[in-house]
C-alpha positions in Angstrom: 15.1 95.3 -18.5 11.6 94.4 -18.5 8.5 96.5 -17.1 5.7 95.8 -15.0 2.8 97.7 -13.9 3.2 96.2 -10.4 5.8 93.8 -8.5 5.2 92.0 -5.7 8.1 91.0 -3.4 7.3 87.4 -1.8 5.3 84.3 -3.2 3.0 84.7 0.0 -0.5 84.2 0.3 -1.3 87.7 0.3 0.6 88.1 -3.2 -1.4 85.3 -4.8 -5.0 86.7 -3.8 -3.8 90.5 -5.2 -1.8 89.6 -7.9 -3.3 89.9 -11.4 -1.7 88.5 -14.7 0.1 91.5 -16.0 1.9 91.7 -12.7 5.4 90.0 -11.7 5.9 88.1 -8.5 9.8 88.0 -7.0 10.7 85.6 -4.4 13.8 83.5 -3.6 12.2 80.1 -4.2 8.8 78.7 -4.7 8.5 77.4 -1.4 9.0 80.5 0.6 5.6 81.3 2.0 5.2 79.3 5.8 2.2 78.0 4.1 3.7 75.9 1.5 4.1 72.9 3.7 6.7 70.1 3.0 6.0 67.3 0.3 5.1 63.7 1.9 4.3 61.7 -1.5 1.5 62.9 -3.5 0.3 64.9 -0.2 1.8 67.7 1.8 2.3 68.3 5.8 1.9 72.2 7.0 5.0 73.5 8.7 2.9 75.2 11.2 -0.9 74.5 12.8 -3.3 77.2 11.9 -6.4 77.9 13.9 -8.9 80.5 12.9 -11.3 82.6 15.5 -14.0 83.0 12.5 -14.6 81.9 9.4 -12.7 83.5 6.9 -10.7 83.4 3.3 -13.4 82.0 1.2 -11.1 82.5 -1.8 -8.7 79.7 -0.1 -10.9 77.5 1.8 -14.1 77.6 0.1 -16.0 77.3 3.6 -14.0 73.8 4.1 -13.5 75.0 7.8 -14.8 72.9 11.1 -15.1 73.7 14.8 -12.9 72.5 16.9 -12.4 73.1 20.7 -8.7 73.7 21.8 -7.5 73.3 25.2 -4.7 75.3 26.8 -2.4 73.3 29.2 0.2 74.8 31.4 3.3 72.4 31.9 5.3 74.3 34.7 5.0 78.1 35.9 3.2 81.1 33.8 6.1 83.3 35.1 8.4 80.8 32.9 6.0 81.1 29.8 5.7 84.4 29.8 9.5 85.1 29.8 9.8 82.7 26.7 6.9 83.7 24.2 5.6 87.2 26.0 2.2 87.9 26.1 0.4 85.2 24.4 -3.2 86.9 25.0 -1.8 89.2 22.0 -1.0 86.4 19.6 -2.4 83.3 18.0 -0.8 81.4 20.3 -3.3 82.2 23.0 -6.3 81.3 20.7 -8.2 78.5 22.5 -11.7 77.5 23.2 -14.1 77.2 19.9 -12.1 77.7 16.6 -11.8 76.6 13.2 -9.4 74.6 11.2 -9.2 73.5 7.8 -10.6 70.2 7.2 -7.7 69.4 4.9 -3.7 70.7 5.4 -3.5 74.5 4.3 -0.5 73.7 2.5 -2.9 72.1 0.1 -5.3 75.0 -0.1 -2.5 77.0 -0.7 -0.8 75.5 -3.3 -3.9 74.9 -5.4 -3.9 78.9 -5.0 -0.8 79.0 -6.6 -1.7 77.0 -9.5 -4.5 79.6 -10.4 -2.3 82.5 -10.7 -1.1 83.8 -14.1 1.1 86.3 -12.9 4.5 86.3 -13.9 7.0 84.3 -11.0 10.6 85.1 -10.8 12.5 82.8 -8.3 15.9 84.1 -7.6 17.7 86.0 -5.0 17.2 89.5 -4.5 20.3 91.8 -4.8 18.8 95.2 -5.0 15.6 97.3 -4.8 16.3 100.8 -6.0 13.1 102.7 -4.7 14.3 106.4 -6.4 14.6 104.4 -10.2 11.7 101.9 -9.2 13.4 98.6 -10.3 14.5 95.6 -8.5 17.3 93.3 -9.7 18.0 89.7 -9.0 20.8 87.6 -9.6 19.0 86.4 -12.7 16.3 89.4 -13.8 15.6 92.9 -13.8 12.8 94.6 -13.6 11.2 98.3 -13.6 7.7 98.7 -11.9 5.2 101.7 -11.6 3.9 100.0 -8.3 6.0 98.1 -5.2 4.3 95.8 -2.9 6.5 94.1 -0.6 5.4 90.9 1.6 8.5 89.8 2.3 10.0 90.0 5.8 10.3 94.0 6.6 13.6 93.6 8.3 15.2 92.1 4.8 13.3 94.2 2.5 15.0 97.6 4.3 18.2 95.9 3.9 18.0 95.3 0.2 16.5 99.1 -0.4 19.4 100.5 1.3 17.8 101.9 4.0 20.3 100.2 6.5 19.7 103.3 9.1 15.7 101.9 9.5 16.6 98.3 10.0 17.6 99.6 13.7 13.9 100.6 14.1 12.8 96.7 14.2 13.8 94.0 16.6 12.4 90.2 16.1 13.7 86.8 17.6 14.0 83.5 16.1 12.5 79.9 17.0 13.0 76.6 16.0 9.8 74.8 14.8 9.5 70.9 14.6 6.5 68.7 13.5 6.7 65.3 15.1 4.3 62.1 14.1 4.0 59.8 16.9 1.8 59.1 19.5 0.4 61.0 22.3 -2.3 61.1 25.1 -2.9 65.2 24.4 -6.2 65.6 23.1 -6.6 66.0 19.5 -6.4 69.7 19.7 -4.3 70.9 22.7 -1.6 73.4 23.4 0.7 73.0 26.0 2.8 76.3 27.1 6.0 74.8 29.1 7.0 77.1 31.5 9.9 74.5 33.6 13.4 75.6 33.9 15.8 73.6 31.9 13.6 72.8 29.1 14.2 74.8 25.8 10.4 74.1 24.5 8.1 77.2 24.5 5.1 75.4 23.6 3.6 72.1 21.6 0.7 71.9 19.6 -1.2 68.4 19.2 -3.1 69.4 16.1 -5.5 66.6 14.2 -4.6 62.8 12.9 -2.4 61.8 10.2 -2.2 58.2 8.7 1.0 57.6 10.4 0.1 58.9 13.6 -0.8 62.4 15.4 0.8 65.6 14.2 2.5 67.4 17.3 4.2 70.7 16.5 7.1 72.1 19.0 8.3 75.8 19.5 11.8 76.5 20.7 12.2 80.5 20.9 15.5 81.4 20.5 17.3 85.0 20.4 18.2 86.8 17.3 20.6 86.0 15.3 21.0 82.2 17.0 21.1 78.7 15.2 21.6 76.2 17.2 20.6 73.4 15.1 21.0 71.2 17.7 17.9 72.3 19.4 15.7 70.1 16.7 16.9 67.1 18.2 16.8 68.2 22.0 13.1 69.0 21.3 12.2 65.5 20.7 13.9 64.0 23.8 12.2 67.3 25.8 8.5 65.9 24.2 9.7 62.2 25.6 10.7 63.5 28.8 7.8 65.5 29.5 5.9 62.2 28.3 4.0 64.7 25.0 4.9 62.0 22.9 4.7 58.0 22.9 6.1 55.1 21.3 8.4 55.6 17.8 8.7 58.7 16.1 7.3 57.8 12.4 8.5 61.3 11.0 10.1 64.7 11.9 10.4 67.8 9.7 12.3 70.8 11.4 11.6 74.4 10.5 13.3 77.7 11.5 11.6 80.2 11.5 14.0 83.7 11.6 10.9 86.1 12.3 9.3 84.4 15.1 8.4 87.5 17.3 8.4 90.9 15.3 8.4 94.3 17.4 9.6 97.6 16.9 9.0 101.2 15.6 7.1 100.0 12.1 5.1 103.2 12.1 8.8 105.4 11.6 9.6 102.9 8.6 6.0 102.9 7.4 6.1 106.7 7.0 9.9 106.6 5.1 8.3 103.9 2.6 5.3 105.8 1.8 6.7 108.5 0.8 8.6 105.9 -2.1 5.4 104.6 -2.8 6.2 101.1 -1.2 3.0 99.1 0.1 3.3 96.8 3.1 1.1 93.8 3.0 0.7 90.2 4.8 2.2 89.5 8.2 5.9 89.8 7.2 5.4 92.6 5.2 3.8 95.0 7.6 5.8 93.5 10.6 2.6 93.0 12.7 1.7 89.8 14.2 -1.9 89.5 12.3 -3.9 86.6 11.8 -4.9 84.8 8.6 -8.2 86.4 8.9 -6.9 89.8 8.7 -5.0 89.0 5.7 -7.8 87.1 3.8 -11.3 88.2 5.4 
């Protein structure tokens, strides 16, 4: 069994900002972070659109941010939007007006950050986290730690740590996300909140340009434990029906977000894990809907 001063669970942005050469990073696979994006030839495409309230994350973007004006449009009724998305004023969904976006895809910055890390990376499913004996076991690797930093989804971490009773403290719902490259009449940076009955779409984001066309992100909120893979193709149908995209669809990339909305008694869980010396970090690890600027000031 290897020994390490610090073990980070999750190959996340938080991890790669904090991990040092003598640390160990454990995750399922290299592209586990939402920020990793999809590969497309020699470039990449973001899985999710990113808006920032203020300039931040110099370590990541190096100041390469630009001002844009984001408009929010409600398609249908506000009550139906709230039913699908909850209180959007408390999340990134409600970001509008003058905001900042990166000059290039976030995945390009994030992948560059990965190349700078000298920490040991292990990509293997976690079989057990032993908090009392302080070691982590994967299918192919085992390490003993002095300090454990978790950035993996807190719900998942608890199930692997034998703290199954604490899992009941946490609630979440999921969503299907879809990136479509097509033509649209929407402004370059526009959010459409879909409040129409009979439509699965929750919200749609027009996010900049690409040589193939406009980047359109569509999100379909679904209940916990629901997969409904056919919703990805249904989203394209609804985008056309609402006239949010026009002409040929040049590219489609689906992305299932298991932990789309996170709720529950996080404080109670944190108090228990503090006794074991576990540090919770990042959006998923802390189980809080924090922004990128909260993670990377």
